[in-house]
C-alpha positions as CSV (number, residue, x, y, z in Angstrom):
1,M,-65.8,38.9,-21.2
2,K,-63.4,38.6,-24.4
3,K,-61.3,40.6,-22.4
4,I,-61.1,38.1,-19.5
5,A,-60.7,35.3,-21.6
6,L,-57.6,37.0,-23.2
7,V,-55.9,37.1,-19.9
8,L,-56.6,33.9,-18.6
9,V,-55.1,32.2,-22.0
10,V,-52.1,34.5,-21.5
11,L,-51.6,33.4,-17.9
12,M,-52.1,29.6,-18.8
13,A,-49.1,30.1,-21.6
14,A,-46.9,31.7,-19.4
15,S,-47.4,29.4,-16.6
16,S,-46.5,26.5,-19.0
17,L,-43.5,28.3,-20.4
18,A,-42.2,28.7,-16.7
19,F,-43.1,25.0,-16.0
20,A,-41.3,23.6,-18.9
21,G,-38.2,25.8,-18.2
22,G,-37.7,25.0,-14.7
23,G,-37.8,21.1,-15.7
24,G,-35.5,21.3,-18.5
25,Q,-33.2,23.0,-16.2
26,Q,-33.1,20.6,-13.6
27,S,-32.9,17.6,-16.0
28,G,-30.3,18.9,-18.4
29,G,-28.1,20.4,-15.7
30,G,-28.3,18.6,-12.5
31,A,-29.1,21.6,-10.9
32,S,-32.1,23.1,-9.2
33,G,-34.7,26.0,-10.9
34,S,-32.2,28.5,-9.2
35,G,-29.3,27.1,-10.5
36,Q,-28.0,25.0,-7.0
37,I,-26.2,21.7,-7.7
38,Q,-27.9,18.9,-6.5
39,I,-26.4,15.7,-5.0
40,A,-28.3,12.5,-4.1
41,L,-26.9,9.8,-2.0
42,L,-28.0,6.4,-1.9
43,M,-27.4,4.5,1.2
44,R,-27.5,0.5,1.5
45,N,-28.9,1.3,4.9
46,M,-28.4,4.1,7.8
47,N,-28.3,1.4,10.6
48,E,-24.9,0.3,10.6
49,Q,-22.7,3.3,12.6
50,F,-20.3,3.4,10.0
51,L,-22.9,4.1,7.0
52,K,-24.4,6.8,9.6
53,D,-20.9,9.2,10.2
54,Y,-20.6,8.9,6.1
55,A,-24.0,10.2,5.6
56,E,-24.2,12.8,8.5
57,N,-20.8,14.1,7.2
58,V,-21.7,14.1,3.8
59,R,-24.9,16.4,4.8
60,K,-22.7,18.4,6.7
61,L,-20.3,19.0,3.5
62,A,-23.9,19.7,1.5
63,V,-24.4,22.7,3.9
64,E,-21.0,23.8,3.3
65,K,-21.2,23.7,-0.4
66,G,-24.8,25.1,-0.8
67,V,-25.8,21.8,-2.4
68,A,-29.2,20.8,-2.8
69,L,-28.5,17.1,-1.2
70,N,-31.2,13.9,-1.4
71,V,-30.7,11.3,0.8
72,Q,-32.1,8.0,0.3
73,D,-32.0,4.8,2.5
74,A,-32.9,1.7,0.7
75,N,-32.9,-0.2,3.8
76,N,-30.6,-3.7,2.3
77,D,-33.6,-3.8,-0.2
78,M,-31.6,-4.1,-3.8
79,Q,-34.7,-3.2,-6.2
80,A,-35.7,0.0,-3.9
81,Q,-32.4,1.0,-4.1
82,L,-32.6,0.9,-8.1
83,T,-36.1,2.1,-8.2
84,Q,-34.4,5.0,-6.0
85,L,-32.1,6.0,-8.8
86,D,-34.3,5.8,-11.5
87,T,-37.0,8.2,-9.6
88,L,-34.1,10.6,-9.0
89,L,-32.8,11.0,-12.6
90,N,-36.3,11.3,-13.9
91,Q,-36.3,14.5,-11.1
92,G,-33.1,15.8,-12.8
93,Y,-30.2,14.3,-10.6
94,K,-27.4,13.8,-12.6
95,Y,-25.0,13.6,-9.6
96,F,-24.7,10.4,-7.1
97,V,-22.6,9.6,-4.3
98,V,-23.2,5.4,-4.1
99,I,-23.1,2.9,-0.8
100,P,-24.5,0.1,-2.9
101,I,-26.3,-2.7,-1.6
102,D,-24.5,-5.0,-4.0
103,G,-21.6,-4.0,-6.2
104,Q,-22.7,-6.5,-8.9
105,M,-25.4,-4.0,-9.9
106,S,-23.0,-1.2,-10.2
107,E,-22.6,-1.7,-13.7
108,Q,-26.8,-0.8,-14.5
109,M,-26.6,2.1,-12.0
110,N,-23.8,3.7,-13.9
111,R,-25.4,2.7,-17.6
112,A,-28.6,4.5,-16.5
113,I,-26.7,7.5,-15.0
114,A,-24.4,7.8,-18.3
115,E,-27.8,8.2,-20.3
116,R,-28.3,11.1,-18.2
117,G,-24.8,12.3,-18.9
118,G,-24.4,11.8,-15.0
119,A,-21.6,10.8,-12.8
120,A,-21.0,8.8,-9.8
121,A,-18.6,7.9,-6.6
122,Y,-19.0,5.0,-4.7
123,S,-17.7,3.9,-1.1
124,N,-17.8,1.3,0.8
125,T,-19.1,-2.0,-1.2
126,P,-17.2,-1.3,-4.4
127,P,-18.4,-1.1,-8.0
128,T,-16.8,-3.4,-10.5
129,T,-14.4,-3.2,-13.0
130,E,-16.5,-3.2,-15.6
131,A,-18.8,-0.7,-14.0
132,L,-15.8,2.0,-14.2
133,K,-15.7,1.5,-17.3
134,V,-18.7,3.0,-18.6
135,G,-17.0,5.9,-18.7
136,K,-15.0,8.9,-16.9
137,T,-17.2,10.4,-14.7
138,F,-17.8,7.3,-12.2
139,F,-15.2,6.8,-9.6
140,F,-14.5,4.6,-6.4
141,A,-13.4,6.5,-3.1
142,S,-12.7,3.5,-0.5
143,S,-10.5,1.4,1.1
144,P,-9.2,-1.5,0.5
145,E,-9.9,-4.5,2.3
146,L,-7.3,-6.8,1.7
147,I,-5.4,-4.0,4.3
148,A,-7.5,-3.8,6.3
149,G,-7.4,-7.6,7.1
150,K,-3.7,-7.5,7.2
151,F,-3.4,-4.8,9.6
152,A,-6.4,-6.8,11.8
153,G,-3.8,-9.9,11.7
154,Q,-0.8,-8.0,12.4
155,I,-2.8,-6.4,15.8
156,V,-3.1,-10.2,16.9
157,A,0.1,-11.2,15.9
158,D,1.3,-8.6,18.0
159,Y,-0.9,-9.4,21.1
160,F,0.6,-12.9,21.1
161,D,4.1,-12.1,20.3
162,K,3.7,-10.0,23.4
163,N,2.0,-12.4,25.4
164,P,3.3,-16.0,24.0
165,D,1.6,-18.0,27.1
166,K,-1.9,-17.0,25.6
167,A,-1.1,-19.0,22.3
168,P,1.2,-21.7,23.1
169,G,3.0,-23.5,19.9
170,K,2.0,-19.8,18.3
171,V,-1.8,-21.5,17.9
172,V,-4.5,-18.9,17.5
173,N,-8.2,-20.6,18.6
174,M,-10.4,-17.9,17.3
175,I,-13.9,-16.9,17.2
176,H,-14.6,-15.1,13.8
177,I,-17.8,-13.3,13.5
178,Q,-18.0,-12.4,9.6
179,G,-20.1,-9.5,7.7
180,A,-22.8,-10.5,5.2
181,L,-21.5,-13.0,3.2
182,G,-20.0,-12.7,0.0
183,H,-19.6,-9.0,0.7
184,P,-16.3,-7.9,-0.5
185,A,-14.9,-6.3,2.8
186,Q,-16.0,-9.7,4.6
187,V,-13.6,-12.0,1.9
188,N,-11.3,-9.4,2.1
189,R,-10.5,-8.7,5.3
190,Q,-10.6,-12.7,6.1
191,K,-8.4,-13.5,3.3
192,G,-5.8,-10.1,4.6
193,M,-5.9,-11.2,8.3
194,E,-5.7,-15.0,7.4
195,D,-2.7,-14.2,4.8
196,E,-0.8,-12.1,7.7
197,L,-1.3,-14.2,10.5
198,K,0.2,-17.3,8.6
199,A,3.0,-15.0,7.3
200,R,3.9,-14.2,10.9
201,G,4.3,-18.1,11.8
202,Y,0.8,-18.7,13.7
203,S,-1.6,-21.1,12.5
204,V,-5.5,-20.3,13.1
205,V,-8.0,-22.6,14.4
206,K,-11.6,-21.3,13.9
207,I,-13.6,-22.5,17.3
208,A,-16.5,-20.9,15.8
209,E,-17.4,-18.5,12.6
210,D,-19.9,-17.5,11.4
211,T,-21.7,-14.0,10.1
212,A,-23.5,-11.8,12.3
213,N,-24.8,-9.4,9.2
214,W,-22.5,-6.7,10.3
215,T,-24.9,-6.4,13.2
216,P,-24.5,-6.0,17.0
217,D,-27.4,-8.0,18.3
218,Q,-26.7,-10.6,16.0
219,A,-23.3,-10.9,17.5
220,Q,-24.1,-10.8,20.7
221,E,-26.6,-13.3,20.5
222,K,-24.3,-15.7,18.9
223,M,-21.7,-14.9,21.2
224,S,-23.4,-16.0,23.9
225,T,-24.1,-19.4,21.9
226,W,-20.5,-19.9,21.7
227,I,-19.3,-19.1,25.0
228,G,-21.8,-22.0,26.5
229,A,-20.1,-24.4,23.9
230,H,-16.5,-23.1,24.0
231,R,-15.9,-21.7,27.0
232,G,-11.9,-21.7,27.9
233,R,-10.9,-22.9,24.1
234,F,-10.9,-19.6,22.3
235,N,-8.1,-17.3,23.1
236,V,-9.2,-14.3,20.7
237,V,-12.0,-12.6,18.9
238,V,-12.3,-10.7,15.6
239,A,-15.3,-9.1,14.6
240,Q,-15.7,-7.8,11.0
241,N,-17.0,-4.6,12.1
242,D,-17.0,-2.7,15.3
243,G,-20.6,-2.9,16.2
244,M,-20.4,-6.6,15.9
245,A,-17.2,-6.5,18.3
246,L,-19.1,-4.6,20.4
247,G,-21.9,-7.3,20.4
248,A,-19.5,-9.4,21.1
249,I,-18.0,-7.8,24.3
250,E,-21.5,-7.6,26.0
251,A,-21.7,-11.3,25.6
252,M,-18.7,-11.4,27.2
253,I,-19.6,-9.3,30.4
254,Q,-22.5,-11.0,30.4
255,N,-20.9,-14.3,31.1
256,G,-18.3,-13.5,33.4
257,L,-15.4,-13.5,30.7
258,T,-13.3,-10.7,32.8
259,K,-10.3,-10.6,34.7
260,D,-9.3,-7.7,37.3
261,D,-6.9,-5.9,35.3
262,A,-5.6,-5.1,32.2
263,A,-2.3,-5.4,32.0
264,D,-2.2,-7.1,28.7
265,G,-4.5,-4.4,27.3
266,T,-7.6,-5.5,27.8
267,S,-10.1,-6.4,31.0
268,L,-11.6,-9.0,29.0
269,A,-10.5,-12.8,29.6
270,V,-9.6,-12.3,25.5
271,P,-8.6,-9.2,23.6
272,V,-11.6,-8.8,20.9
273,I,-10.5,-6.6,17.5
274,G,-12.7,-4.8,15.6
275,Y,-12.5,-2.9,11.8
276,D,-13.9,1.2,11.5
277,A,-12.7,2.6,14.8
278,T,-16.1,4.3,15.5
279,Q,-16.5,6.7,18.4
280,E,-18.5,3.8,19.8
281,A,-15.3,1.5,19.2
282,L,-12.7,4.1,20.8
283,N,-14.7,4.8,24.3
284,S,-14.7,0.6,24.8
285,M,-11.1,1.2,24.0
286,S,-10.5,3.8,26.6
287,Q,-12.8,1.5,29.3
288,D,-10.0,-1.6,28.9
289,R,-12.8,-3.3,26.7
290,L,-12.1,-3.4,22.7
291,Y,-8.2,-4.3,22.7
292,A,-8.0,-2.8,19.3
293,T,-9.4,-1.6,15.8
294,V,-8.7,-0.8,12.1
295,L,-9.8,2.5,11.3
296,Q,-12.1,2.7,8.4
297,D,-12.2,6.8,7.6
298,S,-15.9,7.6,6.6
299,K,-15.1,11.3,7.1
300,A,-12.0,10.8,4.6
301,Q,-13.9,8.7,2.1
302,S,-17.3,10.4,2.1
303,D,-15.2,14.0,2.2
304,V,-13.6,12.2,-1.2
305,A,-16.5,10.9,-2.7
306,F,-18.2,14.0,-1.9
307,G,-15.6,16.0,-3.7
308,I,-15.3,14.0,-6.5
309,V,-19.4,14.7,-7.5
310,Y,-19.0,18.4,-6.8
311,E,-15.9,19.0,-8.3
312,L,-17.7,17.2,-11.7
313,A,-20.7,19.2,-11.2
314,S,-19.0,22.4,-10.8
315,T,-16.2,22.1,-13.4
316,G,-17.0,19.0,-15.5
317,S,-13.7,17.0,-15.1
318,V,-12.0,15.0,-12.0
319,L,-9.6,13.0,-13.8
320,G,-6.1,13.4,-12.4
321,K,-7.1,15.4,-9.9
322,T,-6.1,15.7,-5.9
323,I,-9.7,15.5,-4.1
324,S,-9.7,16.7,-0.2
325,G,-5.5,16.0,-0.2
326,L,-6.1,12.6,-1.9
327,A,-4.9,11.9,-5.5
328,P,-6.2,9.2,-7.2
329,A,-4.0,5.7,-7.1
330,N,-1.1,5.1,-9.6
331,A,-0.4,1.3,-9.0
332,V,-3.0,-1.4,-9.7
333,T,-3.6,-3.6,-6.5
334,P,-5.0,-7.3,-6.6
335,E,-8.2,-6.1,-5.2
336,Y,-10.9,-5.1,-7.8
337,P,-11.7,-2.5,-8.8
338,A,-8.2,-1.1,-8.9
339,N,-6.8,-4.5,-10.3
340,D,-7.1,-2.9,-13.8
341,A,-5.3,0.4,-14.9
342,A,-7.9,0.8,-17.4
343,V,-9.7,2.7,-14.4
344,I,-6.8,2.6,-11.8
345,Q,-6.9,6.5,-12.5
346,Q,-10.5,6.0,-10.8
347,C,-9.5,4.9,-8.1
348,Y,-9.4,7.2,-4.7
349,L,-8.1,4.7,-2.1
350,V,-8.3,6.2,1.1
351,P,-5.8,4.6,4.0
352,Y,-6.9,2.5,6.8
353,V,-4.9,2.8,9.7
354,P,-4.4,0.0,13.0
355,I,-5.6,1.4,15.8
356,T,-4.4,0.2,19.2
357,K,-3.8,2.1,23.0
358,D,-1.0,3.8,21.3
359,N,-2.8,5.9,19.3
360,Y,-6.5,5.5,19.6
361,R,-6.9,8.8,22.1
362,S,-6.3,11.3,19.3
363,L,-9.2,10.1,17.8
364,L,-11.5,9.9,20.6
365,K,-14.5,13.0,20.4
């Protein structure tokens, strides 16, 4: 009996040591028990097509690099995202790719990550400048929204320059479908577009303007209502993402706002412009429905964001390095967080690209 008791004591001690060793390695190095790098992807939601595409590419990159990836969907719940982060930190995760619900929460998130010696790269919804100042292991890998808006303004102005009879007196009578109000993309895309149209000599009259919260269904519903109230009064529709643009197009088709030819680039009564250049949007362009869009490159953004945290996890250093073919920004911009020289080397700015009938086919899959 004494021998049996001794064996049990030895086995229990060995088990305790093995558990402590595994837990210590996980929390101390951001790696699994086998030494595999662990990265977590925190998504504000997985409903929008751009975000789905972003997450899909991160999953692909993780497989290619042999990374243990943990994907969390906060479903637009800020407290849920903070809880997810806290849980992952307690599980030993140190490296994060983040699309936050609200950039204002990024400083709080970064301070929690910094306490564990970790790192994060943000996309789509920018962190605050103060969040990047928490430490040199925090980065922004996204695209400047003011430039996106400028490109949308260029597309609208170019259309009416080619078809001046559709905008007498250079007046743009616009239906404008906004994203979530106050979101940096909503604010800066709108400002960039309006500034560009003004610079091109156009005046903008908002026939109708409201948020559809980035969703096609809300956009379709609002567009149907606006058509009933304003039919014949607007000459362009601009939606702040492709999903809402496609929702508006469905409403226009259902309400008979189509024409027999697409000589001006669209079979709809007026051109519809979106943002993101999703495959659904490109397919709509191939059918002469969506007139144009502005590429927000989900692959390039996720390549860079993932590349940053993978490099940090692998080597401990990123500053000044070119990641996935993109060097850090070298000059401040009017748009945060890249508006402060103190953090400019922590900002990787993926270019936007205007997508028209001249170049959309190269993106079709």
